[in-house]
C-alpha angles and dihedrals in degrees: 000000000000089000094057093048088053091051091048091053090049090050091050091052090053091051095051115103138156113337121248137207130217101215138024111246089343094281110059132062121253094250091056090045092052089050092049089050091049095049094043089049089051095047093047092048092048091049091048091050092050093048092048093047091051092046091048095049090051093046090048091060090062098046112117092013127120091263089059097041102091109037101009088229094154091049092053094045089048090054092047092049093049090048092051091046089055091048087051091054089054088049091050089054090047092051092047092049089050092049093048091046093051094049092046092039089231108171093192091057093047092049091049089051092051095047094047091048091049089053090049091045091052091046092051092050090047091050092051092049094047092045091051090049096048097043100028130217110301129176136045124318093257091051091053090046094050092048088049092049091047092051091046092053093045096049091040092055092044092050090049092052092049089050092051092054091044090051091050088050090052090050092052092043092052091049090051091050092050092050091067131216118344097222128093117235 
């Protein structure tokens, strides 16, 4: 008897996956939440693209001047701004694919968005950890704490948004499974 209970617990552990939620911010449905996530993702990506484009154009004016001669600071900032603008374009495409997938109730598009965002989420955390390890923690204790708190809030909100879209995907997938086969007999 004890052996079967142990096997049941092991099977349950194997079946456990990513957690899910049943509503978005405790008052909206998952479909509405996924739409909100898509539109907020789109707006933030567009704003970041505009800011980086403006910053890159102003930095480009100073490339090759006397101010840029010694340390090439404007050249470096220009390259960083262009890189972030390209990443923003990728995020605009991701947000657009999420919005279209939510409106069409396309589970494949939702799953692709969730997996890509999880990869980007892990890459961002890895970048933060590697940057902290390479450059060390500099500044006062309150600066380090505030940076940690900002990162915690940012990554927490991002994880919740990914979880909302994933839960909506699970809900759509379960309703597809319950509908049965799509062929006529």
